[in-house]
C-alpha positions in Angstrom: 21.8 -13.4 -11.6 20.3 -9.8 -11.9 19.3 -10.2 -15.3 17.6 -13.5 -14.7 15.7 -11.9 -11.7 14.7 -8.9 -13.9 13.4 -11.2 -16.5 11.4 -13.4 -13.9 9.7 -10.1 -12.5 8.9 -8.9 -16.0 7.4 -12.2 -16.8 5.5 -12.5 -13.5 4.0 -8.8 -14.0 3.2 -9.6 -17.7 1.6 -12.8 -16.8 -0.7 -10.9 -14.0 -1.7 -8.4 -16.5 -2.7 -10.9 -19.4 -5.1 -12.7 -16.9 -6.5 -9.4 -15.6 -4.8 -9.1 -12.2 -4.2 -5.5 -11.2 -0.7 -4.9 -10.1 -0.3 -2.1 -7.6 1.4 1.0 -8.9 2.7 1.9 -5.5 6.4 3.2 -5.8 6.9 1.1 -2.7 6.1 -2.2 -4.7 8.7 -1.3 -7.5 11.2 -0.4 -4.9 11.0 -3.9 -3.2 11.0 -5.6 -6.6 14.2 -3.8 -7.3 15.7 -4.6 -4.0 14.9 -8.4 -4.8 16.3 -8.0 -8.3 19.5 -6.7 -6.8 19.6 -9.6 -4.4 19.5 -7.2 -1.2 16.4 -9.1 0.0 14.6 -12.3 -0.5 11.0 -12.4 -2.0 9.6 -13.5 1.4 11.3 -10.4 2.8 9.7 -8.1 0.0 6.3 -9.6 0.5 6.5 -9.0 4.2 7.6 -5.6 3.8 5.0 -4.8 1.2 2.2 -6.3 3.4 3.4 -4.0 6.3 3.5 -1.0 3.9 -0.2 -1.8 2.8 -1.4 -2.2 6.4 0.3 1.2 7.2 -1.1 3.0 4.3 -4.7 1.6 4.9 -4.4 2.4 8.5 -3.4 5.9 7.7 -6.5 6.3 5.4 -8.7 4.8 8.1 -7.3 7.3 10.7 -7.9 10.1 8.4 -11.7 9.1 7.8 -12.0 8.6 11.6 -10.6 12.2 12.3 -13.0 13.6 9.7 -15.9 11.9 11.2 -15.1 12.9 14.6 -14.6 16.6 13.5 -17.9 16.4 11.8 -19.7 15.0 14.9 -18.1 17.7 17.2 -19.4 20.5 15.0 -22.8 18.9 15.0 -23.0 18.5 18.8 -21.8 22.0 19.2 -24.7 23.2 17.1 -27.3 21.2 18.9 -26.2 22.2 22.4 -28.4 25.0 24.0 -26.6 28.3 24.5 -26.0 29.3 27.9 
């Protein structure tokens, strides 16, 4: 069973690469594929967990940008305020 799943995963990744689909190199992706290969989770669960991971990862990036912009705006405002 494990060998069959490992072969299926390798075939799917090779097929994606052959038609130019970029496969995410995030370690979480590989971890979830290994969990599926081992039979610990279903592919549906792997997909759901990976989508949640992507949303969390992208949210963290967005939060960082927002913090950077807020910090920059605060510095600009403090320079524009008259002393006194």
